[in-house]
C-alpha positions as CSV (number, residue, x, y, z in Angstrom):
1,X,-13.8,-20.8,0.1
2,X,-10.1,-20.3,-0.4
3,X,-8.8,-17.8,-3.0
4,X,-5.6,-15.8,-3.8
5,X,-4.7,-12.2,-4.2
6,X,-1.7,-10.9,-6.3
7,X,-0.7,-7.2,-6.0
8,X,1.5,-5.6,-8.5
9,X,2.7,-2.8,-6.8
10,X,5.1,0.4,-8.0
11,X,7.4,-1.0,-5.5
12,X,6.6,-4.9,-4.6
13,X,4.7,-7.6,-5.8
14,X,2.7,-8.9,-2.8
15,X,0.8,-12.3,-2.4
16,X,-2.1,-13.2,-0.4
17,X,-3.7,-16.6,0.0
18,X,-7.0,-16.1,2.2
19,X,-10.1,-18.5,3.3
20,X,-13.6,-16.9,3.5
21,X,-15.5,-18.8,5.8
22,X,-19.0,-18.2,5.2
23,X,-21.1,-17.0,2.4
24,X,-20.0,-13.4,2.4
25,X,-16.9,-12.3,1.0
26,X,-17.1,-9.3,2.5
27,X,-18.1,-10.3,5.7
28,X,-15.7,-9.8,9.3
29,X,-14.3,-13.2,8.8
30,X,-11.3,-13.6,6.9
31,X,-8.0,-15.8,8.1
32,X,-4.7,-15.6,6.4
33,X,-3.4,-18.8,4.8
34,X,-0.5,-17.3,3.2
35,X,1.5,-13.7,2.7
36,X,4.5,-12.7,1.3
37,X,6.3,-9.9,-0.7
38,X,9.0,-9.1,-3.3
39,X,11.1,-6.2,-4.2
40,X,10.7,-5.6,-7.5
41,X,10.8,-1.4,-8.4
42,X,8.6,-1.6,-11.4
43,X,8.0,2.3,-10.8
44,X,11.8,2.7,-11.0
45,X,12.5,5.5,-13.7
46,X,8.8,6.1,-14.4
47,X,8.8,10.1,-13.3
48,X,11.5,10.6,-16.0
49,X,10.5,8.5,-19.2
50,X,6.9,8.0,-18.5
51,X,7.3,3.8,-19.2
52,X,7.7,0.7,-17.2
53,X,11.5,-0.8,-18.1
54,X,11.1,-3.9,-19.6
55,X,13.8,-5.4,-17.3
56,X,11.4,-4.7,-14.2
57,X,8.4,-6.0,-16.3
58,X,10.1,-9.3,-16.8
59,X,11.2,-9.7,-13.6
60,X,7.5,-9.0,-12.5
61,X,6.5,-11.6,-14.7
62,X,8.8,-14.2,-12.7
63,X,7.6,-13.0,-9.3
64,X,3.8,-13.2,-10.3
65,X,4.3,-16.5,-11.8
66,X,5.8,-17.8,-8.6
67,X,3.0,-16.4,-6.4
68,X,0.5,-17.9,-8.5
69,X,2.0,-21.4,-8.0
70,X,2.4,-20.9,-4.6
71,X,-1.4,-20.1,-4.3
72,X,-2.5,-22.5,-6.4
73,X,0.1,-25.6,-4.5
74,X,-2.1,-24.0,-1.2
75,X,-5.6,-24.7,-3.0
76,X,-6.7,-21.6,-4.2
77,X,-9.7,-21.4,-6.3
78,X,-9.3,-18.5,-7.8
79,X,-6.6,-16.1,-8.1
80,X,-6.9,-12.3,-9.1
81,X,-3.9,-10.8,-10.2
82,X,-4.1,-6.6,-10.0
83,X,-1.8,-3.6,-11.2
84,X,-1.8,-0.6,-9.9
85,X,0.0,3.3,-10.4
86,X,3.2,2.1,-12.1
87,X,1.1,0.3,-15.1
88,X,-2.1,2.7,-14.8
89,X,-0.1,5.7,-16.0
90,X,2.9,4.2,-18.2
91,X,2.8,4.7,-21.6
92,X,3.6,1.1,-21.9
93,X,1.4,0.0,-19.2
94,X,-1.0,-2.1,-21.1
95,X,1.5,-4.0,-23.2
96,X,3.5,-4.6,-19.9
97,X,0.0,-6.1,-17.7
98,X,-0.3,-8.2,-21.1
99,X,3.2,-9.3,-21.0
100,X,3.6,-10.5,-17.1
101,X,0.1,-12.3,-18.3
102,X,1.9,-14.2,-20.4
103,X,4.5,-15.0,-18.3
104,X,2.8,-15.7,-15.0
105,X,-0.6,-17.7,-17.0
106,X,-3.0,-15.4,-14.8
107,X,-4.4,-12.1,-16.3
108,X,-3.5,-9.2,-15.1
109,X,-6.0,-6.0,-14.6
110,X,-4.7,-2.6,-14.4
111,X,-7.1,-1.0,-11.3
112,X,-8.3,2.4,-11.8
113,X,-7.3,4.8,-9.3
114,X,-11.3,4.5,-7.8
115,X,-11.6,1.0,-8.0
116,X,-7.9,1.1,-5.7
117,X,-9.3,3.8,-3.3
118,X,-12.3,1.8,-2.9
119,X,-11.0,-2.0,-2.1
120,X,-8.4,-0.5,0.5
121,X,-11.0,1.1,2.2
122,X,-13.3,-1.3,2.6
123,X,-10.4,-3.8,3.6
124,X,-8.7,-1.7,6.0
125,X,-12.0,-0.9,7.9
126,X,-13.4,-4.4,7.6
127,X,-10.0,-5.5,9.0
128,X,-9.4,-3.0,12.2
129,X,-13.2,-4.2,13.2
130,X,-16.0,-2.7,15.3
131,X,-13.5,0.0,16.9
132,X,-13.5,1.9,13.9
133,X,-16.6,0.9,12.3
134,X,-18.8,3.9,13.6
135,X,-16.0,6.3,13.3
136,X,-15.5,9.1,10.7
137,X,-12.4,7.7,9.0
138,X,-9.4,8.5,6.9
139,X,-8.0,5.7,5.4
140,X,-4.7,5.9,3.4
141,X,-2.5,3.8,0.9
142,X,1.2,4.8,0.6
143,X,2.7,3.0,-2.3
144,X,5.4,3.2,-4.4
145,X,3.8,5.3,-7.2
146,X,0.7,7.0,-5.6
147,X,-1.3,7.8,-2.5
148,X,-4.6,6.5,-2.5
149,X,-6.5,8.4,0.1
150,X,-10.5,7.9,0.9
151,X,-12.7,9.0,3.7
152,X,-15.7,7.8,4.8
153,X,-18.0,6.4,7.8
154,X,-17.5,2.9,8.8
155,X,-17.4,0.6,5.4
156,X,-19.2,3.6,3.5
157,X,-16.6,5.5,1.6
158,X,-17.5,9.1,1.2
159,X,-14.5,11.1,-0.9
160,X,-11.6,9.5,-2.0
161,X,-8.9,10.6,-4.5
162,X,-5.3,9.0,-5.9
163,X,-2.3,11.4,-5.2
164,X,-0.2,11.6,-8.3
165,X,3.2,10.5,-5.7
166,X,4.3,7.6,-3.8
167,X,7.4,6.6,-1.8
168,X,9.5,5.6,-5.1
169,X,7.9,8.7,-7.5
170,X,8.9,10.7,-4.6
171,X,12.5,9.8,-3.9
172,X,13.3,10.6,-7.5
173,X,11.2,13.6,-7.8
174,X,12.6,14.9,-4.4
175,X,16.4,14.0,-5.0
176,X,18.3,15.0,-1.6
177,X,21.2,14.5,0.2
178,X,22.6,11.7,2.0
179,X,21.7,12.8,4.7
180,X,19.6,15.9,3.6
181,X,20.1,19.4,4.5
182,X,18.4,21.1,6.8
183,X,17.2,23.3,3.4
184,X,16.8,20.5,1.9
185,X,14.3,19.0,4.6
186,X,12.6,22.1,4.8
187,X,11.6,22.2,1.0
188,X,10.8,18.6,0.9
189,X,8.3,19.4,4.0
190,X,6.6,22.4,2.3
191,X,6.4,20.5,-1.2
192,X,4.8,17.6,0.5
193,X,2.7,19.8,2.9
194,X,1.3,21.9,-0.2
195,X,0.8,18.7,-2.6
196,X,-1.2,17.3,0.6
197,X,-3.4,20.7,1.1
198,X,-4.2,20.7,-2.6
199,X,-5.0,17.0,-3.3
200,X,-7.0,16.5,0.0
201,X,-8.9,20.2,-0.1
202,X,-12.1,18.4,-0.6
203,X,-12.0,16.3,2.9
204,X,-13.1,17.0,6.1
205,X,-10.6,19.3,8.1
206,X,-10.1,16.4,11.1
207,X,-10.9,13.3,11.6
208,X,-10.5,10.9,14.8
209,X,-9.4,7.9,12.8
210,X,-6.3,8.1,10.5
211,X,-5.2,4.4,9.4
212,X,-2.6,3.6,6.7
213,X,-1.5,1.1,5.0
214,X,2.2,-0.2,2.8
215,X,5.7,-0.5,3.9
216,X,6.4,3.0,5.4
217,X,3.7,2.6,7.7
218,X,4.5,-0.9,8.8
219,X,8.2,0.1,9.5
220,X,7.0,3.3,11.5
221,X,5.0,0.4,13.9
222,X,7.3,-2.1,13.8
223,X,10.2,0.8,15.2
224,X,7.4,1.9,17.8
225,X,6.8,-1.8,19.3
226,X,11.0,-2.0,19.2
227,X,10.2,-5.5,17.2
228,X,13.8,-7.2,15.6
229,X,11.3,-9.3,13.3
230,X,8.2,-8.5,11.3
231,X,4.8,-9.4,12.4
232,X,2.1,-8.7,11.0
233,X,-0.1,-10.2,13.2
234,X,1.0,-8.1,16.0
235,X,1.1,-4.6,14.2
236,X,-2.4,-4.7,12.6
237,X,-4.5,-2.5,14.1
238,X,-1.1,-1.1,16.7
239,X,-2.3,2.7,17.2
240,X,0.8,5.2,17.2
241,X,0.1,8.4,19.0
242,X,1.2,11.7,17.0
243,X,4.1,12.7,19.0
244,X,5.5,9.4,18.5
245,X,5.1,9.0,15.3
246,X,6.5,12.4,14.7
247,X,9.4,11.7,16.3
248,X,10.0,8.4,14.3
249,X,9.5,10.3,11.1
250,X,12.2,12.7,12.3
251,X,14.6,10.3,13.2
252,X,14.3,8.4,9.8
253,X,14.5,11.6,7.9
254,X,17.3,12.4,9.2
255,X,19.2,9.2,8.9
256,X,21.7,8.3,6.7
257,X,20.9,5.2,3.9
258,X,23.1,3.1,5.8
259,X,21.9,3.9,9.0
260,X,18.2,3.3,7.8
261,X,19.6,-0.3,6.4
262,X,20.5,-1.1,10.0
263,X,17.2,-0.5,11.4
264,X,15.4,-3.3,12.5
265,X,12.8,-4.9,9.6
266,X,13.5,-2.1,7.2
267,X,13.7,-4.8,4.6
268,X,14.9,-5.0,1.3
269,X,14.3,-1.9,-1.2
270,X,13.0,0.0,1.3
271,X,15.8,2.0,3.4
272,X,16.4,4.7,0.1
273,X,12.7,5.1,-0.1
274,X,11.4,5.1,3.6
275,X,12.3,8.8,4.1
276,X,10.0,10.1,1.5
277,X,7.4,7.9,2.3
278,X,7.6,9.3,5.9
279,X,7.3,12.9,5.2
280,X,4.1,11.9,3.3
281,X,2.7,10.0,6.7
282,X,4.1,13.5,8.9
283,X,2.0,15.5,6.0
284,X,-1.0,13.4,6.3
285,X,-0.9,13.6,10.1
286,X,-0.5,17.5,10.0
287,X,-3.4,17.7,7.4
288,X,-6.3,16.0,9.1
289,X,-5.0,17.0,12.7
290,X,-5.3,13.2,13.5
291,X,-4.7,12.5,17.5
292,X,-2.5,9.7,16.5
293,X,-2.3,6.8,13.3
294,X,-3.1,3.3,13.3
295,X,-1.6,0.4,11.3
296,X,-3.3,-1.7,8.7
297,X,-1.7,-4.8,7.2
298,X,-4.7,-5.6,5.3
299,X,-4.6,-3.3,2.2
300,X,-5.2,-3.5,-1.2
301,X,-3.9,-7.2,-1.5
302,X,-6.6,-8.2,1.2
303,X,-9.5,-6.1,-0.9
304,X,-8.6,-8.2,-4.2
305,X,-9.0,-11.6,-2.0
306,X,-12.5,-10.7,-0.8
307,X,-13.2,-9.6,-4.8
308,X,-11.7,-12.7,-5.6
309,X,-14.0,-14.6,-3.5
310,X,-16.8,-12.3,-4.8
311,X,-16.0,-13.5,-8.4
312,X,-16.2,-17.1,-7.4
313,X,-19.1,-17.1,-5.8
314,X,-20.6,-15.7,-9.2
315,X,-19.1,-18.0,-11.2
316,X,-20.1,-20.7,-8.7
317,X,-23.6,-19.6,-9.2
318,X,-23.5,-19.1,-12.8
319,X,-24.2,-15.4,-12.6
C-alpha cells in the first residue's frame, strides 16, 4: 500500500511517499520511498497581523501541487494534505486552505491541536521502535508556529499540549540583535523558561526519554554528528547527551546570522530562526530534566501517511 502525505507547516511544506507493508497502517514496518521539503514561511507576520499573507498562500499552493504530482507519479494511491498552526490560527485560515485545495487539486484539512499532537506522538514512538516503547516518554514537535508536546508510555498517549509559539513566531516575538546581546539572551531564555513551565505544568517532572521532531532538532543532530550533507537515515534515533546539546545550543544562539548560514546542513530558510528554536530545545531539556535528546525524523508527515493508509483501507473495504 503506497501512500502520500503533505504537511503544510508554518515554515515549510513537506512531502512523504511511503509503503505500508502488511494490513496495519500503524504497524512497525514503513518504507520511505521519497521525501522532500520546501521553505515557504507561511506563518511569516502572523503574530502581528493575525492573517497569512496571500502571496505566501499562493506559493504554498504551487508547492503542494508539485508535491501531489510527484506523489502520484510515484504511485501513491491516497494522499493526505494537512495544515497546522499557521492556518489553524489565522483569521483567513479556512479561506487559505480552500485556495490551496483549488490550486493543488487536493483537499487540505486543518488539523486540530489534539489531532496534530496525537499523530506526531504515535508516529515518533513507532518510528523509534522497541528502545522507547516501554518507557515514559515526552515527544515534542518544534514547528514554525507552534510546539506540540505529548507524554505517554509506549504508544499510549497521555497528556498533550500545543504551545502557541514555534521557531518562526518566536523569532518575530523576541527580535534580538545579530548576534544577540547578553541581556537579550538572558531575557529570551527567561521568557522561554516561564512559558514552558506554565504550558507543561501538568506533565511529569522528569522523563527518561525526550524525543524531538523538526528542523531545529535535525540541525542539532547533524552538527553533533559532524555531517556535511543531510541524511535523515543517519539521524533517525540519534541520541545526543544533555551537555552536548546545551553546548550546541549556546554555540548557535551566540552566532551571527552569517555564521549560522555557514554551518553545514543548515538549509535554506533556517539560519534566521534556528537560534530561537534552539532556546526551546534547551528549555525543554531543563523542564523535563532529561539526560539527553533523541532526534526523530518521523514527525507529522509520517503520522499523516499512516492516516492515509488507514483511510485508503477503509475506502477499499467500503466502510
